C-alpha positions in Angstrom: 0.0 0.0 0.0 1.3 3.5 -0.9 1.8 6.1 1.9 -1.5 7.8 2.3 -1.8 11.4 1.2 -4.5 12.4 3.7 -4.9 16.0 2.8 -6.3 15.4 -0.7 -10.0 15.0 -1.2 -11.5 13.1 -4.2 -14.5 13.4 -6.3 -15.4 10.1 -8.0 -17.4 10.7 -11.2 -19.5 7.8 -12.6 -21.0 8.5 -16.0 -24.0 6.2 -16.6 -26.4 5.4 -19.3 -29.1 2.6 -19.0 -27.0 0.3 -16.7 -29.0 0.5 -13.4 -28.1 -3.0 -12.3 -24.4 -2.5 -13.0 -24.4 1.0 -11.4 -25.8 -0.4 -8.2 -22.8 -2.7 -7.9 -20.4 0.1 -8.6 -21.9 2.3 -5.9 -21.9 -0.6 -3.4 -18.2 -1.2 -4.1 -17.3 2.5 -3.7 -18.6 2.4 -0.1 -15.8 0.0 0.7 -13.0 2.4 -0.3 -10.4 3.2 2.2 -8.2 6.2 2.6 -8.9 9.8 1.5 -12.3 11.4 1.9 -14.3 11.3 -1.2 -17.6 12.3 -2.7 -19.5 10.6 -5.6 -21.1 12.4 -8.6 -23.3 10.2 -10.8 -24.1 11.8 -14.1 -27.1 10.0 -15.6 -28.4 10.3 -19.0 -30.3 10.1 -20.9 -31.2 6.8 -19.2 -34.7 5.2 -19.6 -34.3 2.2 -17.3 -34.4 2.2 -13.5 -31.4 4.4 -13.0 -33.5 7.4 -11.8 -35.1 5.4 -9.1 -31.8 3.9 -8.0 -30.3 7.3 -7.7 -33.3 8.8 -5.9 -32.7 6.1 -3.2 -29.2 7.5 -2.8 -30.4 11.1 -2.1 -28.1 12.9 0.4 -25.3 10.4 0.0 -24.2 11.2 -3.6 -24.5 14.1 -6.0 -26.7 13.4 -9.0 -26.6 15.3 -12.3 -28.3 14.8 -15.6 -26.9 14.7 -19.2 -29.3 15.3 -22.0 -27.3 13.5 -24.6 -25.5 10.1 -24.9 -22.2 11.9 -25.0 -19.5 10.7 -22.7 -17.3 13.9 -22.8 -20.4 16.1 -22.1 -21.3 13.8 -19.2 -17.7 13.9 -17.9 -17.7 17.8 -18.0 -21.0 17.8 -16.0 -19.4 15.7 -13.4 -16.3 17.9 -13.2 -18.5 21.0 -12.8 -20.2 19.4 -9.8 -16.9 18.3 -8.2 -15.6 19.8 -5.0 -12.7 17.4 -4.4 -9.1 18.2 -5.1 -8.8 15.3 -7.5 -11.4 14.1 -9.9 -11.4 10.4 -10.5 -13.4 8.6 -13.2 -14.7 5.0 -13.0 -17.2 3.4 -15.4 -20.6 2.2 -14.3 -19.6 -1.4 -15.0 -16.4 -1.3 -12.9 -15.5 -1.7 -9.3 -12.3 -0.6 -7.5 -9.9 -2.3 -5.2 -10.6 -0.8 -1.7 -7.2 0.9 -1.7 -7.8 2.5 -5.1 -7.8 6.1 -3.8 -4.9 5.5 -1.5 -2.8 4.4 -4.5 -4.0 7.1 -6.8 -3.3 9.8 -4.2 0.4 9.0 -3.6 1.9 10.4 -6.8 0.0 13.7 -6.3 2.5 14.4 -3.5 4.6 15.8 -6.4 2.9 19.1 -7.5 4.1 18.6 -11.0 1.8 15.6 -11.4 -1.5 16.5 -13.0 -3.0 13.1 -13.7 -2.6 9.5 -12.3 -4.1 6.3 -13.6 -4.0 2.7 -12.3 -4.0 -0.8 -13.8 -7.3 -2.3 -15.0 -8.3 -5.9 -14.8 -10.7 -7.3 -17.3 -14.0 -9.2 -16.8 -12.2 -12.4 -16.0 -11.0 -10.7 -12.8 -7.6 -12.4 -13.2 -6.2 -10.9 -16.4 -5.2 -7.3 -17.1 -7.2 -5.3 -19.6 -4.7 -2.4 -19.6 -1.6 -1.6 -17.6 0.6 1.1 -19.1 -0.3 2.7 -22.5 1.7 5.1 -24.5 -0.1 7.0 -27.3 1.1 9.0 -30.2 -0.4 12.2 -31.7 -2.6 10.2 -34.1 -4.4 8.4 -31.3 -2.6 5.1 -31.7 -2.2 3.2 -28.5 0.8 1.1 -27.6 1.0 -1.2 -24.6 4.3 -1.1 -22.9 5.9 -3.1 -20.1 4.6 -2.3 -16.6 8.2 -1.4 -15.7 8.3 1.2 -18.4 9.1 4.7 -17.0 6.6 7.1 -18.5 7.9 10.2 -16.8 10.5 11.3 -19.4 7.7 11.5 -22.1 5.8 14.2 -20.2 6.8 17.4 -21.9 5.0 19.9 -24.2 5.1 18.8 -27.8 6.1 15.2 -27.0 5.5 12.8 -29.9 4.4 10.0 -27.4 2.9 10.4 -24.0 1.2 8.3 -21.3 -2.6 7.9 -21.8 -4.9 6.8 -19.1 -7.9 4.4 -19.4 -11.1 6.3 -18.7 -12.4 3.8 -16.2 -9.3 4.1 -14.0 -8.1 7.7 -14.4 -7.8 10.7 -12.1 -6.9 14.4 -12.6 -6.3 17.5 -10.5 -9.5 19.4 -10.7 -7.6 22.7 -11.1 -5.8 21.3 -14.2 -9.0 20.0 -15.7 -10.4 23.5 -15.4 -7.2 25.0 -16.8 -7.4 22.9 -20.0 -11.2 23.2 -20.4 -12.1 19.7 -19.5 -13.2 17.3 -22.1 -13.9 18.1 -25.8 -17.6 17.2 -26.6 -16.6 16.0 -30.1 -15.3 12.9 -28.4 -18.7 11.3 -27.8 -17.1 7.9 -27.4 -13.4 6.9 -27.7 -10.2 8.9 -27.3 -11.9 11.3 -24.9 -9.4 10.7 -22.1 -6.5 10.4 -24.6 -7.2 13.9 -25.8 -7.3 15.2 -22.2 -4.0 13.5 -21.4 -2.3 15.0 -24.5 -3.5 18.5 -23.6 -2.3 18.0 -20.0 1.2 17.0 -21.1 1.3 19.9 -23.6 0.3 22.2 -20.7 3.5 21.2 -18.9 2.2 18.7 -16.4 3.2 15.1 -15.6 1.1 12.0 -16.0 2.0 9.0 -13.8 0.8 5.4 -13.4 0.0 3.9 -10.0 0.3 0.1 -10.7 -1.5 -0.9 -7.5 -4.5 1.4 -8.1 -6.6 -1.5 -9.4 -10.0 -1.4 -11.1 -12.0 -4.5 -12.1 -13.8 -3.8 -15.4 -16.8 -6.0 -15.9 -17.7 -5.1 -19.5 -21.4 -4.5 -19.6 -23.4 -4.2 -22.8 -24.0 -0.6 -24.0 -25.6 1.3 -26.9 -22.1 1.1 -28.5 -21.2 -2.6 -28.1 -23.0 -5.8 -27.3 -22.3 -8.2 -24.5 -19.6 -9.9 -26.6 -17.9 -6.5 -27.1 -18.8 -6.4 -30.8 -19.7 -3.0 -32.1 -23.3 -2.0 -32.6 -22.3 1.2 -34.3 -18.9 2.6 -35.4 -20.1 6.2 -36.0 -19.1 7.8 -32.7 -15.7 6.1 -32.6 -14.8 6.9 -36.2 -15.8 10.5 -35.6 -13.4 10.6 -32.6 -10.6 8.9 -34.5 -10.7 11.2 -37.5 -11.1 14.3 -35.4 -8.1 13.3 -33.2 -5.9 12.5 -36.2 -6.6 15.7 -37.9 -6.8 17.9 -34.9 -3.6 16.7 -33.2 -1.6 14.8 -35.7 -2.0 17.0 -38.8 -0.6 20.0 -36.9 2.9 18.5 -37.2 2.7 16.0 -40.1 -0.2 16.7 -42.5 0.8 14.0 -45.0 1.3 11.4 -42.3 -2.1 12.2 -40.8 -3.7 11.3 -44.1 -1.9 8.0 -44.2 -2.8 7.3 -40.6 -6.5 7.9 -41.3 -6.4 5.7 -44.4 -4.7 2.9 -42.5 -7.4 3.2 -39.8 -10.1 2.9 -42.4 -8.5 -0.2 -44.0 -8.0 -1.8 -40.6 -11.7 -1.4 -39.5 -13.0 -2.5 -42.9 -10.8 -5.7 -42.6 -12.1 -6.2 -39.1 -15.7 -5.9 -40.2 -15.1 -8.4 -43.0 -13.5 -10.8 -40.6 -16.4 -10.6 -38.2 -18.8 -11.3 -41.1 -16.7 -14.2 -42.5 -16.6 -15.8 -39.1 -20.4 -15.4 -38.6 -20.1 -12.9 -35.8 -22.2 -10.3 -37.6 -24.7 -10.5 -40.5 -24.2 -9.0 -43.9 -26.6 -6.2 -43.0 -24.7 -5.5 -39.8 -21.4 -5.4 -41.7 -22.9 -3.0 -44.3 -24.2 -0.7 -41.5 -20.7 -0.7 -39.7 -18.9 0.1 -43.0 -21.4 2.9 -43.6 -20.9 4.2 -40.0 -17.2 4.3 -40.6 -17.4 6.4 -43.8 -19.8 8.8 -42.3 -17.9 9.1 -39.1 -14.6 9.9 -40.7 -16.2 12.5 -42.8 -17.9 14.1 -39.8 -14.7 14.0 -37.8 -12.6 15.7 -40.4 -15.3 18.4 -40.8 -15.3 19.0 -37.0 -11.5 19.2 -37.0 -11.5 21.9 -39.6 -14.0 23.9 -37.6 -11.9 23.5 -34.4 -8.5 24.4 -36.0 -6.2 26.1 -33.6 -8.4 25.2 -30.6 -6.5 23.9 -27.5 -9.2 23.7 -24.8 -12.2 21.5 -24.1 -15.8 22.4 -23.6 -15.9 22.8 -19.8 -17.5 26.2 -19.4 -17.7 26.7 -15.7 -18.0 24.9 -12.4 -20.8 24.9 -9.9 -20.2 26.5 -6.5 -21.0 23.3 -4.5 -19.9 22.0 -1.2 -18.0 18.7 -0.8 -20.5 15.9 0.0 -18.6 13.0 1.5 -20.0 9.6 0.8 -21.0 7.7 4.0 -18.9 4.8 4.8 -19.8 2.0 7.2 -18.2 2.0 10.6 -16.4 -1.1 11.9 -16.8 -2.9 8.5 -15.0 -6.2 8.3 -13.5 -7.9 5.2 -15.0 -11.4 5.3 -14.1 -14.4 3.2 -16.8 -17.1 3.0 -15.8 -20.5 1.6 -18.3 -22.8 -0.1 -17.4 -25.0 -3.0 -21.0 -25.0 -4.2 -22.9 -21.8 -4.7 -26.0 -20.5 -6.4 -27.2 -20.6 -9.1 -25.4 -23.9 -9.7 -26.6 -25.1 -6.3 -29.3 -23.3 -4.3 -29.6 -25.7 -1.4 -27.8 -26.6 1.9 -24.5 -25.0 2.6 -24.5 -23.2 -0.8 -27.8 -21.5 -0.1 -26.8 -20.6 3.5 -23.5 -19.1 2.3 -25.4 -17.0 -0.3 -27.8 -15.6 2.3 -25.0 -14.8 4.7 -23.0 -13.1 2.0 -25.8 -10.9 0.9 -26.9 -10.1 4.4 -23.4 -9.1 5.5 -22.7 -7.1 2.4 -26.0 -5.2 2.9 -24.6 -4.1 6.3 -21.5 -2.6 4.7 -19.1 -5.4 5.2 -16.7 -6.3 2.3 -17.6 -9.9 1.5 -15.6 -12.3 -0.7 -17.1 -15.7 -1.5 -14.6 -18.4 -2.7 -16.4 -21.1 -4.6 -15.8 -23.6 -7.4 -16.6 -23.4 -11.1 -16.8 -25.8 -14.1 -16.0 -22.8 -16.3 -13.1 -20.5 -16.5 -11.6 -19.1 -13.3 -13.2 -15.7 -12.6 -13.4 -12.9 -10.1 -16.4 -10.6 -10.3 -18.4 -8.2 -8.0 -22.1 -9.2 -8.1 -25.0 -8.7 -5.7 -22.8 -6.5 -3.5 -20.0 -8.9 -2.9 -16.9 -10.4 -4.6 -17.3 -13.9 -6.0 -14.1 -15.9 -6.7 -14.8 -18.9 -8.9 -11.7 -21.1 -8.8 -10.5 -24.6 -9.7 -8.8 -27.2 -7.5 -5.0 -26.8 -7.3 -3.6 -30.2 -8.0 0.0 -29.2 -7.6 -0.6 -27.5 -4.3 -2.9 -30.3 -3.3 -0.1 -32.8 -3.4 1.7 -30.8 -0.7 -1.4 -30.4 1.4 -2.2 -34.1 1.0 1.2 -35.0 2.3 1.1 -32.5 5.1 -2.4 -33.2 6.4 -3.0 -36.8 5.2 -6.0 -35.8 3.2 -7.5 -37.5 0.1 -6.1 -36.0 -3.1 -9.3 -34.4 -4.3 -10.0 -32.8 -0.9 -6.5 -31.6 -0.6 -6.5 -30.0 -4.1 -9.5 -27.9 -3.2 -8.1 -27.0 0.2 -4.9 -25.9 -1.5 -6.9 -23.7 -4.0 -8.8 -22.1 -1.1 -5.6 -21.3 0.8 -4.0 -19.8 -2.4 -7.0 -17.7 -3.1 -7.3 -16.4 0.5 -3.6 -15.6 0.4 -4.1 -13.6 -2.8 -6.5 -11.3 -0.9 -3.9 -10.0 1.4 -4.1 -6.5 -0.1 -7.8 -6.4 0.7 -7.1 -6.7 4.4 -9.0 -9.9 5.2 -10.3 -9.9 8.8 -12.0 -13.3 9.0 -12.3 -16.5 6.9 -15.2 -18.8 7.5 -15.6 -22.3 6.0 -17.9 -25.3 6.5 -16.8 -28.4 8.3 -18.2 -30.6 5.4 -15.4 -31.6 3.1 -13.0 -29.7 5.4 -12.8 -26.9 2.9 -10.6 -24.8 5.1 -8.2 -27.6 6.1 -5.2 -25.7 4.9 -6.1 -22.4 6.5 -5.5 -23.0 10.2 -1.7 -22.8 10.1 -0.3 -19.4 8.9 -3.5 -17.5 8.3 -3.3 -13.9 9.5 -7.1 -13.6 9.7 -9.5 -14.9 12.3 -10.7 -18.4 11.3 -14.2 -19.6 11.8 -15.7 -23.1 11.0 -19.4 -23.5 10.6 -21.0 -26.8 11.6 -23.1 -28.9 9.4 -23.6 -32.6 9.1 -20.2 -34.3 9.1 -18.9 -37.5 7.7 -19.0 -39.2 11.1 -22.6 -38.2 11.6 -23.6 -39.2 8.1 -21.8 -42.5 8.1 -24.5 -44.6 9.9 -26.9 -43.7 7.1 -24.5 -44.3 4.3 -24.3 -48.1 3.9 -22.7 -47.7 0.5 -19.6 -46.3 2.2 -19.0 -49.4 4.2 -19.8 -51.5 1.2 -16.7 -50.0 -0.5 -13.8 -50.9 1.9 -11.2 -49.0 0.0 -13.3 -45.9 -0.2 -14.2 -46.2 3.5 -10.5 -46.6 4.4 -8.9 -44.0 2.2 -11.7 -41.4 2.1 -14.1 -41.7 4.9 -11.8 -42.5 7.8 -9.3 -39.8 6.8 -12.1 -37.2 6.5 -13.4 -38.1 10.0 -9.9 -37.9 11.4 -9.4 -34.4 10.0 -12.9 -33.3 11.1 -11.8 -34.2 14.6 -8.6 -32.2 14.2 -10.5 -29.2 13.0 -12.9 -29.4 15.9 -9.9 -29.5 18.3 -8.0 -26.6 16.7 -10.3 -24.1 15.0 -10.4 -21.0 17.2 -14.1 -20.1 16.6 -16.9 -22.6 15.8 -20.2 -21.4 14.4 -23.0 -23.9 15.3 -26.5 -23.9 13.9 -28.0 -25.7 16.9 -27.3 -26.9 20.4 -27.9 -30.4 19.2 -25.0 -30.5 16.8 -22.6 -29.2 19.4 -23.7 -32.1 21.7 -23.6 -34.7 19.0 -20.2 -33.7 17.6 -18.6 -33.6 21.1 -20.0 -37.1 21.8 -19.1 -38.5 18.4 -15.6 -37.2 18.2 -14.7 -37.1 21.9 -13.7 -33.5 21.5 -14.7 -30.6 23.8 -15.2 -27.3 22.0 -18.2 -25.7 23.6 -16.2 -22.9 25.0 -15.2 -21.9 21.4 -18.7 -22.4 19.9 -21.5 -19.9 19.3 -24.9 -21.1 18.3 -26.7 -19.1 15.6 -29.7 -20.8 14.0 -30.1 -20.7 10.3 -32.5 -18.3 8.7 -34.2 -18.3 5.4 -35.6 -15.7 3.0 -39.3 -14.7 3.3 -41.2 -16.5 0.5 -44.3 -14.4 1.2 -42.5 -11.1 0.8 -41.0 -12.3 -2.4 -44.4 -13.2 -3.8 -47.5 -11.9 -2.0 -49.7 -14.2 -4.1 -48.3 -17.1 -2.0 -50.3 -15.8 1.0 -53.5 -17.2 -0.6 -52.0 -20.2 -2.5 -53.1 -22.8 0.1 -56.4 -24.3 -0.9 -59.2 -23.9 1.7 -60.9 -27.2 1.1 -58.0 -29.5 0.2 -55.2 -31.2 2.1 -51.7 -31.3 0.5 -48.7 -32.9 2.1 -45.2 -32.2 0.8 -41.9 -33.9 1.0 -38.7 -32.0 0.2 -35.4 -33.7 0.1 -33.3 -36.6 -1.3 -34.6 -40.1 -1.3 -32.1 -41.5 1.1 -32.3 -43.3 4.5 -31.0 -40.4 6.6 -33.9 -38.2 5.3 -36.4 -40.9 6.4 -38.0 -41.4 3.0 -39.0 -44.9 3.8 -40.8 -43.8 7.0 -42.5 -40.9 5.2 -43.6 -43.1 2.3 -45.1 -45.8 4.6 -47.0 -43.1 6.6 -48.3 -41.5 3.5 -49.7 -44.8 2.2 -51.8 -44.9 5.4 -52.9 -41.2 5.1 -54.2 -41.8 1.5 -56.0 -44.9 2.6 -57.8 -43.0 5.4 -58.2 -39.6 3.7 -59.0 -40.3 0.0 -59.1 -36.5 -0.8 -55.6 -35.9 0.4 -52.8 -35.2 -2.1 -49.0 -35.7 -1.9 -46.1 -34.0 -3.7 -42.5 -35.3 -3.6 -39.9 -32.7 -4.5 -36.1 -32.7 -4.4 -35.1 -36.0 -6.1 -35.9 -37.9 -9.2 -38.0 -41.1 -9.1 -35.4 -43.4 -10.8 -34.9 -47.1 -10.4 -33.2 -46.6 -7.1 -36.0 -44.4 -5.8 -38.6 -47.0 -6.9 -36.7 -49.7 -5.0 -36.8 -47.5 -1.8 -40.6 -47.1 -2.1 -41.0 -50.8 -2.7 -38.9 -51.7 0.3 -41.1 -49.5 2.4 -44.2 -51.2 1.1 -45.2 -48.0 -0.6 -45.0 -48.9 -4.3 -48.7 -47.9 -4.6 -47.6 -44.3 -4.3 -45.7 -44.4 -7.5 -48.8 -44.8 -9.7 -51.4 -43.1 -7.5 -52.9 -40.1 -9.3 -53.1 -38.2 -6.0 -49.3 -38.3 -5.8 -46.9 -36.2 -7.8 -43.1 -36.5 -8.3 -41.7 -33.2 -9.4 -38.0 -33.8 -9.0 -35.6 -30.9 -8.3 -37.3 -27.5 -8.4 -36.0 -24.0 -8.8 -36.0 -21.9 -5.6 -39.1 -20.0 -6.8 -41.0 -23.2 -7.7 -40.0 -24.7 -4.4 -41.3 -21.7 -2.4 -44.5 -21.9 -4.4 -44.9 -25.6 -3.3 -44.3 -24.7 0.3 -47.0 -22.1 0.1 -49.5 -24.6 -1.2 -48.7 -27.4 1.3 -50.7 -27.7 4.4 -48.1 -30.0 5.9 -44.5 -30.8 5.2 -43.3 -34.2 6.4 -39.6 -34.7 7.2 -38.9 -37.7 9.4 -35.2 -37.4 9.1 -33.0 -39.8 11.2 -30.5 -36.9 11.6 -30.4 -33.2 10.8 -27.8 -30.9 12.2 -30.4 -28.2 11.9 -33.4 -28.8 9.5 -33.5 -26.1 7.0 -36.6 -27.5 5.3 -38.5 -27.1 8.5 -38.0 -23.4 8.7 -38.5 -23.0 4.9 -41.9 -24.7 5.4 -42.7 -22.6 8.5 -41.9 -19.4 6.6 -44.6 -20.3 4.2 -47.1 -21.1 7.0 -47.0 -24.9 6.7 -47.2 -27.3 9.6 -44.1 -29.6 9.9 -44.2 -33.2 11.1 -40.6 -34.1 11.8 -38.3 -36.6 13.4 -37.4 -35.7 17.0 -33.7 -35.7 16.2 -30.8 -33.2 16.0 -31.6 -29.6 15.3 -35.2 -30.5 14.3 -36.1 -30.9 18.0 -35.1 -27.2 18.4 -36.8 -25.8 15.3 -40.2 -27.5 15.6 -42.4 -26.6 18.6 -44.3 -29.9 19.3 -48.0 -29.4 19.3 -47.6 -25.7 18.5 -46.0 -25.3 15.1 -45.8 -29.0 14.2 -45.1 -32.5 15.7 -41.9 -34.2 16.7 -41.9 -38.0 16.3 -39.4 -40.2 18.1 -37.9 -43.2 16.4 -39.2 -45.8 18.8 -40.6 -48.4 16.4 -44.0 -46.7 16.1 -42.9 -43.7 14.0 -44.8 -44.7 10.9 -48.1 -45.1 12.8 -47.5 -41.9 14.8 -46.7 -39.8 11.7 -49.7 -41.2 9.9 -52.0 -40.4 12.9 -50.8 -36.8 13.0 -51.3 -36.4 9.3 -54.8 -37.8 9.4 -55.8 -35.7 12.4 -54.5 -32.5 10.6 -56.4 -33.5 7.4 -59.6 -33.8 9.4 -59.1 -30.6 11.4 -58.6 -27.6 9.1 -58.9 -25.1 11.9 -56.1 -26.7 13.9 -53.8 -26.9 11.0 -54.4 -23.2 10.1 -53.8 -22.3 13.8 -50.5 -24.3 13.8 -49.5 -22.9 10.4 -50.0 -19.4 11.7 -47.9 -20.2 14.7 -45.2 -21.6 12.5 -45.1 -18.4 10.5 -44.9 -16.3 13.7 -42.0 -18.4 14.9 -40.2 -17.9 11.6 -40.7 -14.1 11.8 -39.2 -13.9 15.3 -36.4 -16.5 15.2 -35.5 -17.6 11.7 -35.3 -14.7 9.3 -32.2 -14.0 7.4 -31.9 -10.7 9.4 -31.9 -12.6 12.7 -29.3 -15.1 11.4 -27.0 -12.3 10.0 -27.3 -10.4 13.3 -25.9 -13.4 15.2 -23.2 -14.3 12.6 -22.1 -10.7 12.5 -21.5 -10.7 16.3 -19.6 -14.0 16.1 -17.3 -12.8 13.4 -16.7 -9.5 15.2 -15.8 -11.4 18.4 -13.5 -13.8 16.4 -11.7 -10.8 14.9 -11.3 -9.1 18.3 -9.8 -12.3 19.7 -7.5 -12.7 16.8 -6.2 -9.2 17.2 -5.3 -9.9 20.7 -3.0 -12.8 19.5 0.6 -11.8 18.9 
């Protein structure tokens, strides 16, 4: 980190046009900036999407201005006019900065000769540079140079080559922008900042690069280019190019300027032809682009003739406005959450929990990073208010971790990748890293991690093993995978400084199972879930007044008690012919049919009153919960029982096994029924279901009680409250450790 220049203030200008969703991400990321005081000016226009509403919600926190035309230079000048900071920094509405962006940009300004500073920009992969150092000539041609190249000797009036900053990661002294007249409105798009940089150098000022001033550019679609970055139109850019070549290049070398412009025309025509030949654009699109090019060059030349001898931009005057510092959260933490699975690929279990925690903590102003896996390319992006790091297992590093920790190779490769990614975040100032016990994803983090380390408890290998006969049926797998995982789970329970439990039951069960005492390091924070009724008010009336629908949500496996549920539901349908049943969460394949047959419930498979809907989207699943009168989940073990609170949130009664966390989530006789596994569980569940089917008033009363319990104890807000406190305590304890 560069030495902080504390006396400088910054105005960050964001020029936006019909990118409300992207703009929201940019504004969220700006709140995490560290260092100098800054204000934000958003210049909107002429947007027709939800940008105005988004900005209205920011009233008092940012300055908002309007631009009547889709002209980037005009928009930039409006932002400069509204600025009160010493330095004006520009960032695009589809970009997010590293939290130390302003600190790094500020450092070179300690030299009064410096008039502009730019950083390095990372592209939409999040791991590759888009632009580092660029040197331009007086014809607007850009040349990438080594990041070690010293740009300072090129900064003198009349220089043939000079450093040019990328607009989305550029900053300028406000006084110098006013001195040179700001931006030239002819540059509607492209070369706008290059023109400014050239005029700054010609005015006798220095332009420097700050390599650690990082911006992540996410490349949103615009009215100029599509999502693949292919041009929709070439008119604005060709106007800019022709104007630049003639206005700046022809002053010194008229003949060369003509050749440069001809070379530009030929290059773009060849590019259009290539795009057409490779089926990236249609013949009609190609013709339109070729036409744009010709018209744009002609217009640019005409404007250059009209502007002959002009050396200033179109900034007329500045507003007399006060500095409006953007509010920044107090005591915000930088938090890394690890979960190999994550929505949308997986929206259940640990993945869903991690997603809700990430969003909740980010909404409170914490800087959140989620480290997760991907089947695609490695990627880092800022979405939904937090950073998402999609990574691959590290086989090479995994070999070392496997040897050090005696872990299975696949588990070690992921643990090594997690350790490497967390280490790469050192410049972000990580305060706490949290990982799940399942698959010991944070196994390589305990030794040598500077941040506080928290492990969240879920079902473990040792707790799942009694319900996984297939593990014992494979002796080699049981020996080389299961036993090693259980041994390392025990090690993590012994050594992890802070343990986040979702129920008292799992603390008791894990201490008994592993023979490890960790209660003094554990904090219990029950899971929460999103409100399905708030997301769709129509769900409040989805439950039929005269029917009786029972739902099952989960995999068809012994631990979930599918055999018990199926047998009980056969009895229900025999006694209540009007009842209906829906199974969701798993496919009815040959293995599933065998489970139903073994439970004496094959009749359910072909019963018209029974539906098998397989895996559902989150929205469809919440719709199902809202329609169900009762959800049955006779699990033989649950560390918590997320399905129970999801059902309660929709106002459904839950009939559950009296095991694990379910015994804490379901209030027996009030919000549902808890059934012990004593040999009579099938009959007991069936009796409760029949009684509820025949007593609609009671089930409505119990459903309402379940909903109230959700509202008081199991909302996402309640969960995030508790987790936030746990993380804060963990960080405080870590800071006490030498």
